[in-house]
PATORVEX-240415 format. One record per residue: residue number from 1; residue in one letter; x, y, z of N, C-alpha, C, O in turn. Coordinates in Angstrom, 1 decimal. Example, Ala and Ser with C-alpha at 12.3 -4.5 7.8 and 13.67 -1.06 7.14 Angstrom:
2
 num residu   n.xx   n.yy   n.zz  ca.xx  ca.yy  ca.zz   c.xx   c.yy   c.zz   o.xx   o.yy   o.zz
   1      A   13.2   -5.7    7.8   12.3   -4.5    7.8   13.2   -3.3    7.8   14.2   -3.3    8.5
   2      S   12.8   -2.2    7.1   13.7   -1.1    7.1   12.9    0.0    7.9   13.4    1.1    8.0
***
This chain:
150
 num residu   n.xx   n.yy   n.zz  ca.xx  ca.yy  ca.zz   c.xx   c.yy   c.zz   o.xx   o.yy   o.zz
   1      M   27.7   75.8  120.3   28.8   75.8  119.4   29.9   76.6  120.0   29.7   77.8  120.3
   2      T   31.1   76.0  120.2   32.2   76.8  120.8   33.0   77.3  119.6   33.3   76.7  118.6
   3      V   33.4   78.6  119.8   34.3   79.2  118.8   35.7   78.9  119.2   36.1   79.1  120.4
   4      E   36.5   78.5  118.2   37.9   78.2  118.5   38.7   79.4  118.1   38.5   80.0  117.0
   5      Y   39.7   79.7  118.9   40.6   80.8  118.6   42.1   80.2  118.6   42.4   79.4  119.4
   6      L   42.9   80.8  117.8   44.3   80.6  117.9   44.8   81.8  118.7   44.3   82.9  118.5
   7      E   45.8   81.6  119.5   46.3   82.7  120.3   47.8   82.7  120.2   48.5   81.7  120.0
   8      T   48.3   84.0  120.4   49.8   84.1  120.6   50.0   85.2  121.6   49.2   86.2  121.7
   9      T   51.1   85.1  122.3   51.4   86.2  123.3   52.7   86.8  122.9   53.7   86.2  122.6
  10      V   52.7   88.1  122.8   53.9   88.9  122.4   54.0   90.0  123.5   53.1   90.7  123.8
  11      D   55.2   90.0  124.1   55.4   90.9  125.2   54.4   90.5  126.3   54.3   89.4  126.7
  12      K   53.5   91.5  126.7   52.5   91.1  127.7   51.1   91.0  127.1   50.1   90.9  127.9
  13      F   51.0   91.1  125.8   49.7   91.1  125.1   49.4   89.7  124.5   50.2   89.0  124.0
  14      I   48.1   89.4  124.7   47.6   88.1  124.1   46.7   88.6  122.9   45.8   89.4  123.1
  15      F   46.9   88.0  121.7   46.2   88.3  120.5   45.5   87.0  120.1   46.0   85.9  120.1
  16      K   44.2   87.2  119.7   43.4   86.0  119.3   43.1   86.1  117.8   42.9   87.2  117.3
  17      V   43.0   85.0  117.1   42.6   84.9  115.7   41.5   83.8  115.7   41.7   82.7  116.1
  18      K   40.3   84.2  115.2   39.2   83.3  115.1   39.3   82.3  114.0   39.6   82.7  112.8
  19      Q   39.2   81.1  114.3   39.3   80.0  113.3   38.1   80.1  112.4   37.0   80.4  112.9
  20      G   38.2   79.6  111.1   37.1   79.6  110.2   36.8   80.9  109.5   35.9   81.0  108.7
  21      C   37.7   81.9  109.8   37.6   83.2  109.1   38.7   83.3  108.1   39.7   82.5  108.1
  22      W   38.6   84.2  107.2   39.7   84.6  106.3   40.2   86.0  106.7   39.4   86.8  107.2
  23      Y   41.4   86.3  106.4   42.1   87.5  106.9   42.8   88.3  105.8   43.4   87.7  104.9
  24      S   42.8   89.6  105.9   43.6   90.4  105.1   44.9   90.8  105.8   44.9   90.8  107.0
  25      Q   45.9   91.1  105.1   47.2   91.6  105.7   47.0   92.8  106.5   47.7   93.1  107.4
  26      A   45.9   93.6  106.1   45.6   94.9  106.8   44.8   94.7  108.1   44.4   95.7  108.7
  27      G   44.6   93.5  108.6   44.0   93.3  109.8   42.5   93.3  109.8   41.8   93.7  110.8
  28      M   41.9   92.8  108.7   40.5   92.6  108.6   40.1   91.2  108.5   40.9   90.4  108.0
  29      W   39.0   90.8  109.1   38.5   89.4  109.0   37.2   89.3  108.2   36.5   90.3  108.1
  30      V   37.0   88.1  107.6   35.7   87.9  106.9   35.3   86.5  107.3   36.0   85.5  107.3
  31      Q   34.0   86.4  107.5   33.3   85.1  107.8   32.2   84.9  106.8   31.3   85.8  106.7
  32      L   32.2   83.8  106.1   31.1   83.5  105.2   29.8   83.1  105.9   29.9   82.2  106.8
  33      E   28.7   83.6  105.5   27.4   83.3  106.1   26.3   83.2  105.0   25.8   84.3  104.6
  34      D   26.0   82.1  104.5   24.9   81.9  103.5   25.1   82.8  102.3   24.2   83.5  101.9
  35      G   26.3   82.8  101.7   26.6   83.6  100.5   26.9   85.0  100.8   27.2   85.8   99.8
  36      L   26.9   85.4  102.0   27.3   86.8  102.4   28.6   86.7  103.2   29.0   85.7  103.7
  37      A   29.2   87.9  103.3   30.4   87.9  104.1   30.3   89.0  105.2   30.0   90.1  104.9
  38      R   30.4   88.5  106.5   30.5   89.5  107.6   31.9   89.8  107.8   32.8   89.0  107.8
  39      A   32.2   91.1  108.0   33.6   91.6  108.1   33.8   92.5  109.3   32.9   93.2  109.7
  40      G   35.0   92.5  109.8   35.4   93.3  110.9   36.9   93.5  111.1   37.6   93.0  110.2
  41      V   37.2   94.1  112.1   38.7   94.4  112.4   39.2   93.3  113.4   38.4   92.8  114.3
  42      T   40.4   92.8  113.1   40.9   91.7  114.0   41.2   92.2  115.4   41.3   93.4  115.7
  43      D   41.4   91.2  116.3   41.7   91.5  117.7   43.1   92.3  117.7   43.2   93.3  118.5
  44      F   44.0   91.9  116.9   45.3   92.6  116.9   45.2   94.0  116.5   45.7   94.9  117.1
  45      A   44.4   94.3  115.4   44.2   95.6  114.9   43.5   96.5  115.9   43.9   97.7  116.1
  46      Q   42.5   96.0  116.6   41.8   96.8  117.6   42.7   97.1  118.8   42.6   98.2  119.4
  47      Q   43.5   96.1  119.2   44.3   96.3  120.4   45.4   97.3  120.2   45.7   98.1  121.1
  48      T   46.0   97.2  119.0   47.1   98.1  118.7   46.7   99.5  118.3   47.5  100.5  118.3
  49      S   45.4   99.7  118.1   44.9  101.1  117.7   44.3  101.9  118.8   44.3  103.1  118.8
  50      G   43.9  101.2  119.9   43.4  101.9  121.1   41.9  101.8  121.1   41.2  101.2  120.3
  51      D   41.3  102.6  122.1   39.9  102.5  122.4   39.1  103.2  121.3   39.4  104.4  121.0
  52      V   38.2  102.5  120.7   37.4  103.1  119.5   36.4  104.1  120.1   35.6  103.8  121.0
  53      A   36.4  105.3  119.4   35.5  106.3  119.8   34.4  106.6  118.8   33.3  107.0  119.1
  54      F   34.7  106.2  117.5   33.8  106.5  116.4   34.1  105.6  115.2   35.2  105.3  114.9
  55      V   33.0  105.1  114.6   33.2  104.3  113.4   32.4  104.9  112.2   31.2  105.1  112.4
  56      A   33.0  105.2  111.1   32.3  105.7  109.9   32.3  104.6  108.8   33.4  104.2  108.4
  57      L   31.2  104.2  108.4   31.1  103.1  107.4   30.2  103.5  106.2   29.5  104.5  106.3
  58      P   30.3  102.7  105.1   29.5  103.1  104.0   28.0  102.8  104.2   27.7  102.0  105.1
  59      R   27.2  103.4  103.4   25.7  103.1  103.5   25.4  101.8  102.9   26.1  101.4  101.9
  60      P   24.4  101.1  103.4   23.9   99.9  102.7   23.5  100.3  101.3   23.0  101.3  101.0
  61      G   23.9   99.4  100.4   23.7   99.6   99.0   24.9  100.1   98.2   25.0  100.0   97.0
  62      S   25.9  100.5   99.0   27.2  101.0   98.4   27.9   99.8   97.9   27.8   98.7   98.4
  63      T   28.7  100.0   96.9   29.6   99.0   96.3   31.0   99.2   96.9   31.5  100.4   96.9
  64      I   31.6   98.2   97.3   33.0   98.2   97.8   33.9   97.3   97.0   33.5   96.3   96.4
  65      R   35.2   97.6   97.0   36.2   96.8   96.3   37.3   96.3   97.3   37.6   97.1   98.3
  66      Q   37.7   95.1   97.1   38.7   94.6   98.0   40.0   95.5   97.9   40.4   95.9   96.9
  67      G   40.5   95.8   99.1   41.7   96.7   99.2   41.4   98.2   99.2   42.3   99.0   99.5
  68      A   40.2   98.6   98.9   39.8  100.0   98.9   39.2  100.4  100.2   38.9   99.5  101.1
  69      S   39.1  101.6  100.5   38.6  102.1  101.8   37.2  101.6  102.0   36.3  101.7  101.2
  70      L   37.0  101.1  103.2   35.7  100.7  103.7   35.1  101.7  104.6   33.9  101.8  104.8
  71      G   35.9  102.6  105.2   35.5  103.5  106.2   36.7  103.9  107.1   37.8  103.7  106.8
  72      E   36.3  104.6  108.2   37.3  105.0  109.1   36.9  104.6  110.6   35.8  104.6  110.9
  73      I   37.9  104.4  111.3   37.8  104.1  112.8   38.6  105.2  113.5   39.8  105.3  113.3
  74      E   37.9  105.9  114.4   38.6  106.9  115.2   38.8  106.3  116.6   37.8  105.9  117.2
  75      T   40.0  106.3  117.1   40.3  105.9  118.4   40.9  107.0  119.2   41.1  108.1  118.7
  76      V   41.1  106.8  120.5   41.7  107.8  121.3   43.1  108.1  120.9   43.7  109.2  121.2
  77      K   43.8  107.2  120.2   45.2  107.4  119.7   45.3  107.9  118.3   46.0  108.8  118.0
  78      V   44.5  107.3  117.4   44.6  107.6  115.9   43.2  107.4  115.2   42.3  106.9  115.8
  79      T   43.2  108.0  114.0   42.1  107.7  113.1   42.7  106.9  112.0   43.7  107.4  111.4
  80      F   42.1  105.8  111.6   42.7  105.0  110.6   41.7  104.5  109.6   40.5  104.3  109.9
  81      D   42.2  104.4  108.3   41.3  103.9  107.2   41.2  102.4  107.3   42.2  101.7  107.6
  82      V   40.0  101.9  107.2   39.7  100.5  107.2   39.6  100.1  105.7   38.8  100.6  105.0
  83      T   40.4   99.1  105.3   40.3   98.6  103.9   39.4   97.4  103.8   39.5   96.5  104.7
  84      S   38.6   97.3  102.8   37.7   96.2  102.6   38.4   94.9  102.3   39.3   94.9  101.4
  85      P   38.1   93.8  103.0   38.8   92.5  102.6   38.1   91.8  101.4   38.7   90.9  100.9
  86      V   36.9   92.3  101.0   36.2   91.7   99.9   35.5   92.7   99.0   35.5   93.9   99.4
  87      S   35.1   92.3   97.8   34.4   93.2   96.9   32.9   92.8   96.9   32.5   91.6   97.0
  88      G   32.0   93.8   96.7   30.6   93.5   96.6   29.7   94.6   97.0   30.2   95.8   97.1
  89      G   28.5   94.3   97.4   27.6   95.4   97.8   27.3   95.3   99.3   27.1   94.2   99.8
  90      V   27.3   96.4   99.9   27.1   96.5  101.4   25.6   96.2  101.6   24.7   97.0  101.2
  91      R   25.3   95.1  102.3   23.9   94.7  102.6   23.5   95.4  103.9   22.4   95.9  104.0
  92      E   24.4   95.4  104.8   24.1   96.0  106.2   25.3   96.5  106.8   26.4   95.9  106.6
  93      V   25.2   97.5  107.6   26.3   98.0  108.5   25.8   97.7  110.0   24.6   97.6  110.2
  94      N   26.7   97.5  110.8   26.4   97.1  112.2   25.7   98.3  112.9   26.4   99.3  113.2
  95      P   24.4   98.3  113.2   23.7   99.5  113.8   24.2   99.7  115.2   24.1  100.9  115.7
  96      A   24.6   98.7  115.9   25.0   98.9  117.3   26.3   99.8  117.5   26.5  100.4  118.5
  97      L   27.1   99.9  116.4   28.3  100.7  116.5   28.0  102.2  116.6   28.9  103.0  117.1
  98      E   26.8  102.6  116.1   26.5  104.0  116.2   26.5  104.5  117.6   27.1  105.6  118.0
  99      D   25.9  103.8  118.5   25.8  104.1  119.9   26.9  103.5  120.8   27.2  104.0  121.9
 100      S   27.5  102.4  120.3   28.5  101.7  121.1   29.7  101.3  120.3   29.9  100.1  120.0
 101      P   30.5  102.3  119.8   31.6  101.9  119.0   32.7  101.0  119.7   33.5  100.4  119.1
 102      E   32.6  101.1  121.0   33.6  100.3  121.8   33.4   98.8  121.6   34.2   98.0  122.1
 103      L   32.3   98.4  121.0   32.1   96.9  120.7   33.2   96.4  119.9   33.5   95.2  119.9
 104      V   33.8   97.2  119.0   34.9   96.8  118.2   36.1   96.3  119.1   36.7   95.4  118.8
 105      N   36.3   97.0  120.2   37.3   96.6  121.2   36.9   95.4  122.0   37.6   94.5  122.3
 106      Q   35.6   95.4  122.5   35.1   94.4  123.4   34.9   93.1  122.8   35.1   92.0  123.4
 107      D   34.5   93.0  121.5   34.1   91.8  120.9   34.4   91.9  119.4   33.4   91.9  118.6
 108      P   35.7   92.0  118.9   36.0   92.3  117.5   35.5   91.2  116.6   35.2   91.5  115.4
 109      Y   35.4   89.9  117.0   34.9   88.9  116.1   33.4   88.6  116.3   32.9   87.7  115.6
 110      G   32.7   89.3  117.1   31.3   89.1  117.4   30.5   90.3  117.2   30.3   90.8  116.1
 111      A   30.1   90.9  118.3   29.2   92.1  118.3   29.8   93.3  117.7   29.1   94.2  117.3
 112      G   31.2   93.3  117.6   31.9   94.4  117.0   32.1   94.4  115.5   32.9   95.1  115.0
 113      W   31.4   93.5  114.8   31.5   93.4  113.3   31.2   94.7  112.7   30.5   95.6  113.3
 114      L   31.7   95.0  111.5   31.4   96.2  110.8   30.3   96.2  109.7   29.4   96.9  109.8
 115      V   30.5   95.3  108.7   29.6   95.2  107.6   29.2   93.8  107.2   30.0   92.9  107.5
 116      L   28.1   93.7  106.5   27.7   92.4  105.9   27.6   92.7  104.4   26.9   93.6  104.0
 117      V   28.4   91.9  103.6   28.5   92.2  102.2   28.0   91.1  101.3   28.2   89.9  101.6
 118      E   27.3   91.5  100.3   26.9   90.5   99.2   28.1   90.4   98.3   28.4   91.4   97.6
 119      L   28.7   89.3   98.3   30.0   89.1   97.5   29.8   89.2   96.0   28.8   88.6   95.5
 120      S   30.7   89.8   95.3   30.6   89.9   93.9   31.6   88.9   93.2   31.4   88.5   92.0
 121      D   32.7   88.6   93.9   33.7   87.7   93.3   34.6   87.1   94.3   35.8   87.3   94.5
 122      W   33.9   86.1   95.1   34.6   85.5   96.2   35.9   84.8   95.8   36.9   84.8   96.5
 123      E   35.9   84.1   94.7   37.0   83.3   94.3   38.3   84.2   94.1   39.3   83.8   94.6
 124      T   38.1   85.3   93.5   39.2   86.3   93.3   39.6   86.8   94.6   40.8   86.9   95.0
 125      D   38.6   87.3   95.4   38.9   87.9   96.8   39.7   86.9   97.6   40.7   87.2   98.3
 126      R   39.2   85.6   97.7   39.8   84.6   98.6   41.3   84.4   98.2   42.1   84.1   99.1
 127      A   41.7   84.5   97.0   43.1   84.3   96.6   44.0   85.3   97.2   45.2   85.1   97.3
 128      N   43.4   86.5   97.7   44.2   87.5   98.3   44.1   87.5   99.8   44.6   88.4  100.5
 129      L   43.4   86.5  100.4   43.2   86.5  101.8   44.0   85.3  102.5   44.5   84.4  101.8
 130      L   44.2   85.4  103.8   44.9   84.4  104.5   44.0   83.5  105.4   43.0   84.0  105.8
 131      T   44.4   82.3  105.6   43.7   81.5  106.6   44.0   82.0  108.0   44.9   82.8  108.1
 132      A   43.3   81.5  109.0   43.6   81.9  110.4   45.1   81.5  110.7   45.7   82.3  111.4
 133      E   45.5   80.4  110.3   46.9   80.0  110.7   47.9   80.9  110.0   48.9   81.3  110.6
 134      Q   47.7   81.2  108.7   48.6   82.1  108.0   48.6   83.5  108.6   49.6   84.1  108.8
 135      Y   47.4   84.0  109.0   47.3   85.3  109.6   48.0   85.4  111.0   48.6   86.4  111.3
 136      L   47.9   84.3  111.7   48.5   84.2  113.0   50.0   84.5  112.9   50.6   85.2  113.7
 137      D   50.6   83.9  111.9   52.1   84.1  111.7   52.4   85.5  111.3   53.3   86.1  111.8
 138      V   51.6   86.1  110.4   51.8   87.5  110.0   51.6   88.4  111.1   52.4   89.3  111.4
 139      M   50.5   88.2  111.9   50.2   89.0  113.1   51.3   88.9  114.1   51.7   89.9  114.7
 140      R   51.8   87.7  114.4   52.8   87.5  115.4   54.1   88.3  115.0   54.7   89.0  115.8
 141      A   54.5   88.3  113.7   55.6   89.0  113.2   55.4   90.5  113.4   56.3   91.3  113.8
 142      Q   54.2   91.0  113.0   53.9   92.4  113.2   53.9   92.8  114.7   54.5   93.9  115.0
 143      A   53.4   92.0  115.5   53.4   92.3  117.0   54.8   92.3  117.5   55.1   93.2  118.4
 144      E   55.6   91.4  117.1   57.0   91.3  117.6   57.8   92.6  117.1   58.6   93.1  117.9
 145      E   57.5   93.0  115.9   58.2   94.2  115.3   57.8   95.4  116.1   58.6   96.2  116.5
 146      E   56.5   95.5  116.4   56.0   96.6  117.2   56.5   96.7  118.6   56.9   97.7  119.1
 147      A   56.6   95.5  119.2   57.2   95.4  120.6   58.6   95.8  120.6   59.1   96.5  121.5
 148      K   59.4   95.5  119.5   60.8   95.9  119.4   60.9   97.4  119.3   61.9   98.0  119.8
 149      N   60.0   98.1  118.7   60.1   99.5  118.4   59.5  100.4  119.5   59.4  101.6  119.4
 150      R   59.0   99.7  120.6   58.4  100.5  121.7   59.5  101.1  122.6   59.2  101.8  123.5
***
């Protein structure tokens, strides 16, 4: 199965958006898997934040709300709050990130995922999320704005 990506180039940077996922304005992605949602940071968010040095995530069993803090990512440039793209119970956190936080940079839509969530209200959450095509437009505008301010 080949994964399809939408791409845009801004300045000298290429940003990818994985098709089949839903996106938050804050740069998080969600992929549905058998009634669960796997979530992570978008390619754009990880590229603009720098090399990931540490990831702090909630414990399995924690309840999270869409738009609320999901944890923190510390990079060589900044520490930033990660907001949850969905509401529900944290089923699993990515154990590989404890020893290899750089996976967020190397494979943001794959091995660098953050949490697996048991959804509590997907219909409501989905209304606040963007398709890959919609997120590509939002991301391109953010990237162009950032390039102008460099």
